[in-house]
C-alpha positions in Angstrom: 0.4 -7.7 0.5 3.1 -9.3 2.6 5.1 -10.5 -0.5 5.0 -7.0 -1.9 6.1 -5.4 1.4 8.8 -8.1 1.8 10.3 -7.2 -1.6 10.2 -3.5 -0.7 11.9 -4.3 2.6 14.7 -6.2 0.9 15.2 -3.6 -1.8 15.3 -0.6 0.4 16.4 -2.0 3.8 13.3 -1.0 5.6 12.1 -3.4 8.3 9.1 -5.4 7.2 7.3 -4.6 10.5 7.6 -0.8 9.7 6.2 -1.3 6.2 3.3 -3.4 7.6 2.5 -0.8 10.3 2.5 2.0 7.7 0.3 0.1 5.3 -2.2 -0.5 8.1 -2.2 3.1 9.0 -2.7 4.2 5.4 -5.6 1.7 5.2 -7.2 3.0 8.4 -6.9 6.6 7.1 -8.8 5.4 3.9 -5.8 6.3 1.7 -5.3 2.8 0.4 -7.2 -0.5 0.3 -6.0 -4.1 0.2 -7.3 -7.5 1.0 -6.2 -10.0 3.6 -5.4 -13.7 3.8 -9.0 -14.8 3.4 -10.0 -12.1 0.8 -7.2 -11.5 -1.7 -7.5 -8.4 -3.8 -5.2 -5.8 -5.4 -3.9 -2.9 -3.4 -5.3 0.3 -4.6 -5.1 4.0 -3.8 -8.5 5.3 -2.8 -10.0 8.7 -3.8 -8.7 10.4 -0.7 -5.2 8.9 -1.3 -5.4 10.2 -4.9 -6.2 13.7 -3.5 -3.2 13.6 -1.1 -0.9 12.4 -4.0 -2.1 15.3 -6.1 -1.5 17.8 -3.2 2.1 16.4 -2.8 2.7 16.6 -6.6 2.7 12.9 -7.3 1.3 11.1 -10.2 -1.8 9.0 -10.4 -1.4 5.4 -9.1 -4.6 3.3 -9.1 -3.5 -0.2 -8.2 -0.6 -2.5 -7.5 -0.7 -6.2 -8.5 1.1 -8.9 -6.5 0.6 -12.5 -5.7 -0.9 -12.5 -2.3 
């Protein structure tokens, strides 16, 4: 997840710490899921996150692939 967030940080000029905090908050709210250093897995938008995206008029996003 860190490499993905790092690339977003560089591309959009958002501090990495802000992106990490927001990713953690989204995970705690059961909107997204992602692994950790010991358990690598793809990030994914969970059912509740899909619902929120539909409410906001966004499209369906099921997973994001990245190296770590």
